[in-house]
C-alpha positions in Angstrom: 224.0 11.1 -11.4 226.3 11.8 -14.4 224.5 11.1 -17.7 226.7 9.5 -20.4 226.5 11.3 -23.7 225.4 9.2 -26.6 227.9 8.2 -29.3 228.6 10.8 -31.9 227.4 9.9 -35.4 228.7 11.9 -38.4 226.4 11.7 -41.4 225.5 13.1 -44.8 221.9 12.6 -45.5 222.1 11.5 -49.1 225.1 9.2 -48.8 223.9 5.5 -49.1 226.5 4.3 -46.7 225.3 6.8 -44.0 221.7 6.0 -44.9 222.0 2.3 -44.2 223.9 3.0 -40.9 221.2 5.4 -39.8 218.6 2.7 -40.5 220.4 0.2 -38.4 220.6 2.8 -35.5 216.8 3.4 -35.9 216.1 -0.3 -35.9 218.3 -0.9 -32.9 216.4 1.5 -30.7 219.6 3.2 -29.7 220.2 6.9 -29.6 223.2 8.7 -31.1 224.2 12.4 -31.3 223.7 13.2 -35.0 226.1 15.5 -36.7 225.0 16.3 -40.3 227.7 17.7 -42.5 228.4 18.5 -46.2 231.0 16.4 -47.9 232.2 19.4 -49.9 232.8 21.4 -46.6 234.0 19.0 -44.0 234.5 20.4 -40.5 237.9 20.2 -38.9 236.3 18.2 -36.0 235.2 15.6 -38.4 238.5 15.4 -40.2 240.2 15.0 -36.8 238.4 11.7 -36.1 238.1 10.3 -39.7 241.4 9.5 -41.4 239.4 8.8 -44.6 237.2 11.8 -44.2 234.2 9.8 -45.3 230.8 9.2 -43.7 229.4 7.6 -41.7 231.7 7.8 -38.7 230.7 6.7 -35.2 232.6 7.9 -32.1 232.0 5.6 -29.1 232.5 6.8 -25.6 235.4 4.5 -25.0 237.4 6.2 -27.8 236.8 3.6 -30.5 236.1 5.1 -33.9 234.0 3.1 -36.4 234.4 4.5 -39.9 232.8 1.7 -42.0 229.0 1.6 -42.4 229.0 -2.2 -42.2 230.8 -2.0 -38.9 228.3 0.6 -37.6 225.4 -1.5 -38.6 226.7 -4.6 -36.8 227.6 -2.5 -33.8 224.1 -1.0 -33.5 222.4 -4.4 -34.0 224.7 -6.3 -31.7 224.7 -3.7 -28.9 220.9 -3.5 -28.9 220.3 -7.2 -29.1 218.8 -6.8 -32.6 215.2 -6.1 -31.6 214.0 -6.1 -35.2 215.7 -9.4 -36.1 217.8 -8.0 -38.9 220.6 -10.4 -38.1 218.6 -13.6 -38.4 219.9 -14.1 -42.0 223.5 -13.6 -40.8 223.1 -16.1 -38.0 221.5 -18.6 -40.4 224.2 -18.3 -43.1 227.1 -16.0 -42.2 229.1 -16.9 -45.3 226.3 -16.1 -47.7 225.6 -12.7 -46.1 229.3 -11.7 -46.1 229.7 -12.8 -49.7 226.6 -10.7 -50.7 227.8 -7.6 -48.9 231.3 -8.0 -50.4 229.7 -8.2 -53.9 227.5 -5.2 -53.2 230.2 -3.0 -51.7 232.8 -4.0 -54.3 231.9 -4.8 -57.9 228.4 -3.4 -57.8 229.3 -0.2 -56.1 232.1 0.3 -58.6 229.7 -0.2 -61.4 227.2 2.1 -59.9 229.7 4.9 -59.5 231.1 4.6 -63.0 227.6 4.4 -64.4 226.1 7.3 -62.5 229.2 9.5 -62.5 230.8 8.4 -65.8 232.0 11.9 -66.6 234.3 11.8 -63.6 236.3 8.8 -64.8 238.8 8.1 -67.6 240.4 5.0 -69.0 244.1 4.3 -68.6 244.6 6.0 -71.9 242.8 9.1 -70.8 239.6 8.5 -72.8 236.1 8.9 -71.3 234.7 5.6 -69.9 231.6 3.9 -71.2 229.1 4.4 -68.5 226.6 2.2 -70.1 229.0 -0.7 -70.0 229.1 -0.3 -66.2 225.3 -0.1 -66.1 225.3 -3.5 -67.7 227.6 -4.9 -65.0 225.3 -3.5 -62.3 222.2 -4.8 -64.1 223.6 -8.4 -63.9 223.7 -8.0 -60.1 220.2 -6.5 -60.0 218.9 -9.3 -62.2 220.2 -11.8 -59.7 218.5 -9.9 -56.9 215.2 -10.0 -58.9 215.5 -13.8 -59.1 216.2 -14.1 -55.4 213.1 -12.0 -54.6 211.0 -14.2 -56.9 211.8 -17.1 -54.6 211.3 -15.3 -51.2 209.8 -12.0 -50.0 213.1 -10.5 -49.0 216.8 -10.9 -49.6 217.1 -11.8 -45.9 214.4 -14.5 -46.2 210.8 -14.4 -45.0 211.3 -11.1 -43.1 213.2 -8.0 -44.1 216.6 -7.7 -42.6 220.3 -6.9 -42.9 220.8 -7.9 -46.6 217.8 -5.8 -47.6 218.6 -2.6 -45.7 222.3 -2.8 -46.5 221.6 -2.8 -50.2 218.4 -0.8 -50.7 220.1 2.7 -50.5 222.6 1.7 -53.3 219.9 0.2 -55.5 217.8 3.4 -55.0 220.9 5.3 -56.2 221.2 3.1 -59.3 217.6 3.8 -60.2 218.1 7.6 -59.7 220.7 7.6 -62.5 218.0 6.8 -65.1 214.6 6.2 -63.6 212.9 5.6 -66.9 215.4 2.9 -68.0 215.3 1.2 -64.6 211.5 1.1 -64.5 211.4 -0.4 -68.0 213.5 -3.4 -67.0 212.0 -6.9 -66.4 212.6 -6.8 -62.7 209.1 -6.9 -61.2 210.1 -8.3 -57.9 213.0 -6.0 -57.4 211.0 -3.0 -58.5 208.2 -3.8 -56.1 210.7 -4.4 -53.2 212.4 -1.1 -53.9 209.1 0.8 -54.1 207.9 -0.7 -50.8 211.1 0.6 -49.3 210.8 4.1 -50.8 207.3 4.5 -49.3 208.2 2.9 -45.9 208.2 4.6 -42.5 211.8 3.5 -42.1 213.0 5.3 -45.2 211.1 8.5 -44.4 212.3 8.4 -40.8 216.0 8.4 -41.8 215.6 11.0 -44.5 214.5 13.8 -42.3 216.5 16.9 -43.0 218.6 18.3 -40.1 220.5 21.5 -39.8 224.2 21.2 -40.5 226.3 20.6 -37.4 227.8 23.7 -35.7 230.3 23.5 -32.9 228.2 25.6 -30.5 224.8 24.2 -31.4 222.8 21.9 -29.0 223.2 18.2 -29.7 220.7 16.6 -32.1 219.5 13.2 -30.8 218.7 10.6 -33.4 217.2 7.2 -33.0 213.9 5.5 -32.4 211.5 8.1 -31.0 214.1 10.9 -31.5 213.9 11.5 -35.3 
């Protein structure tokens, strides 16, 4: 009997978008063929399937290409029947979840990039941007998250789910920009929530280092029980 090859999953280990997509695959129980790459040296095979040349990218066996991490997360959870219950918050209040993801991936991600990588950006007049001003924008979003976590254990509700795992990689990155400053903020609930994630089995399981993909190398299977 012919065995169908698993979907191909292009990833870069430290990318927060790829990280959250890998977590969704892990939670789903599905298996993908992981292809780890370097963003500064993107293989031609990757560029051929990704018009944006960004990770993550999922190649399905029916020829469909998913090149948005949010779409890959929903695909993994929907395809598997969501065994870990990540989508319970989405089914409970779809509008609120989508609004949160839009804020996370839009204004907050913009603030994160311009705070962490301020030297890469210039104003319209060509002057350096004020990275700390963007830190303040991001801090407002994080303060709101801290308030939410004071009211319930997780952003998704009583149990950890989509809203948590979709945002944790980005908030981890925000902290990395200046860990001392981050840890000094009055965000006890957010800081505890993030620390629980950083010491979790889920985080360690998706941060395993894999060799970079080579055209003639054996496939690397990734997923629950494969990592």
